[in-house]
Structures are given as structure tokens and as C-alpha cells.
C-alpha positions in Angstrom: -23.9 -94.3 19.8 -22.1 -96.9 17.6 -25.1 -99.3 16.6 -22.6 -101.2 14.0 -20.9 -103.9 15.3 -19.8 -107.6 14.5 -20.4 -110.4 16.9 -16.8 -112.5 16.8 -18.4 -115.5 19.0 -21.2 -115.6 16.2 -21.4 -118.8 14.1 -22.8 -116.5 11.4 -21.1 -115.0 8.4 -19.9 -111.3 9.2 -21.4 -110.0 5.4 -24.8 -111.8 6.9 -24.3 -110.0 10.4 -23.7 -106.9 9.0 -26.6 -106.6 6.3 -29.0 -108.1 8.8 -27.9 -105.5 11.2 -28.4 -102.7 8.6 -31.6 -103.9 8.3 -32.7 -103.9 11.8 -31.3 -100.3 12.4 -33.5 -99.6 9.0 -36.8 -101.1 9.8 -36.6 -100.1 13.3 -36.0 -96.5 12.6 -32.9 -95.7 14.3 -31.6 -95.0 10.7 -34.3 -93.1 8.7 -34.6 -92.0 5.4 -31.6 -90.1 4.3 -29.2 -91.0 6.7 -25.8 -91.1 5.2 -23.8 -94.1 5.9 -20.0 -94.3 6.5 -18.2 -94.9 2.7 -17.3 -98.8 2.6 -13.6 -98.0 3.3 -14.6 -96.2 6.3 -16.6 -99.0 7.5 -14.5 -101.7 6.7 -11.6 -100.0 8.9 -13.6 -99.2 11.5 -15.2 -103.0 12.0 -11.8 -104.3 11.0 -13.0 -106.8 8.3 -12.5 -106.8 4.5 -13.4 -103.8 2.2 -15.3 -106.7 -0.5 -17.4 -107.8 2.6 -18.7 -104.2 3.5 -19.4 -103.9 -0.3 -21.2 -107.1 -0.7 -23.2 -106.1 2.0 -23.8 -102.5 0.4 -24.6 -104.1 -2.9 -27.0 -106.1 -1.5 -28.8 -103.4 0.2 -28.6 -101.3 -2.8 -30.3 -104.7 -4.8 -32.8 -104.6 -2.2 -33.9 -101.1 -1.8 -32.5 -100.4 1.5 -30.2 -98.0 0.2 -29.1 -95.8 -2.6 -25.8 -94.2 -3.9 -25.5 -90.6 -4.7 -22.3 -90.3 -7.1 -19.7 -88.0 -5.1 -21.8 -87.7 -1.8 -22.3 -91.5 -0.5 -24.5 -94.1 0.8 -27.9 -92.8 2.2 -30.9 -94.8 3.9 -34.0 -95.2 1.4 -37.6 -94.5 2.5 -38.8 -98.1 2.5 -42.0 -97.0 4.4 -44.9 -97.8 2.1 -48.0 -96.4 3.0 -50.3 -99.2 2.4 -48.3 -102.1 3.8 -47.5 -103.2 7.0 -44.3 -102.4 8.4 -42.1 -105.3 7.3 -40.6 -107.3 10.3 -36.7 -107.7 10.8 -35.0 -111.2 10.8 -35.1 -111.0 14.7 -38.6 -110.4 14.9 -39.1 -113.4 12.4 -37.0 -115.9 14.3 -38.9 -114.6 17.7 -42.1 -115.4 16.3 -41.3 -119.1 15.1 -40.0 -119.5 18.8 -42.9 -118.0 20.3 -45.3 -120.2 18.0 -43.3 -123.4 18.6 -43.7 -123.1 22.5 -47.3 -122.4 21.9 -47.9 -125.6 20.1 -46.3 -127.9 22.8 -48.5 -126.3 25.2 -46.3 -123.6 27.3 -48.3 -120.5 28.0 -47.8 -117.3 26.4 -46.8 -116.0 30.2 -44.4 -118.9 30.9 -42.9 -118.0 27.5 -42.0 -114.3 28.3 -40.8 -116.0 31.8 -38.3 -118.5 30.2 -37.0 -116.0 27.7 -36.2 -113.5 30.5 -34.2 -116.0 32.2 -32.5 -117.2 29.4 -31.4 -113.2 28.7 -30.2 -112.7 32.0 -28.4 -116.0 32.4 -26.4 -115.4 29.2 -25.6 -111.5 30.1 -24.6 -112.9 33.6 -22.1 -115.3 31.8 -21.2 -112.6 29.7 -20.5 -114.8 27.0 -17.1 -115.6 28.3 -17.5 -119.5 27.4 -17.1 -120.3 23.6 -17.6 -123.9 22.2 -15.1 -125.6 20.3 -17.2 -124.9 16.8 -17.4 -120.9 18.0 -13.7 -120.9 18.2 -13.2 -122.4 15.0 -15.8 -120.1 13.3 -13.3 -117.3 14.8 -10.2 -118.2 13.4 -11.7 -119.0 9.9 -13.3 -115.6 10.1 -10.0 -114.4 11.3 -8.0 -115.9 8.5 -10.8 -114.3 5.8 -10.0 -111.3 7.1 -6.3 -111.3 6.7 -7.0 -112.1 3.2 
């Protein structure tokens, strides 16, 4: 199954989308320690993005301890699990936690939060995300220009 992809409609920068996705795949256990990632060039071609963008992500993840390289062998997932520390939340978990806290702060019961989130997800799925705002279209055009460079 292919887990790495870029959301063309997102306003988030491509490098940040890719970085956050890889961190999520590692922290959720989908990419296990020792898993070999594609080369920078392979991933850039597969995702149709600039080589330097993928390189920036890999260097950032190497610096943060998520990845390690072995010269001539490739880039691999590190064992980030620390036995004495709890599992670190993904960026998505942090955003969801903030949203739940804000809803609770304004008096929305937990059960209603669950129902509202389910309705929103269903609505987005049903709409198939076909309608883009002008901002998203402009963002996509600027990202396409970046890729051509």
C-alpha cells in the first residue's frame, strides 16, 4: 500500500506535508524501525516534486532522529521509541486535542463533539473535495510553479 502522497489542494507547503506524513507513519508504527525509505530521487519522481524538497525533508528528519542513513545502503527509520517516555503524539493528534479542548471549553459535551466530527468527515467525503476556494487554487498554481523550477 502506498502511504506517501501530497495533497494538491492543501495550503500547507509540500515539504511540510511530506515531513508530517513521514513522522505520522513512523510514530503510528506503520513504518517500523529499520524500514528502508525510497531514495530522495525515487521519491521526488514518484510524488512529482522537486528533488530538493524531498532532500530538505529527509535532512530535517535525520536531524530530528527519525531517520538514519547508511552510505551505499539507503535511508532507514530509526527506533524512536524510548522505554521510559510515553509515545509522542503526531501533529494531527495535537490539533485534534486542541479542537476537543476548545469545544469542551465552550460547553459542548464530548458525545456531541464526536457526532459533529463524524458529520464533518462524512460531509467532506460526500463532497469529494471537488470544490476548491480561490485561495487553494492560487496555492496550487504557485506550488506547480515551484515544481517546474
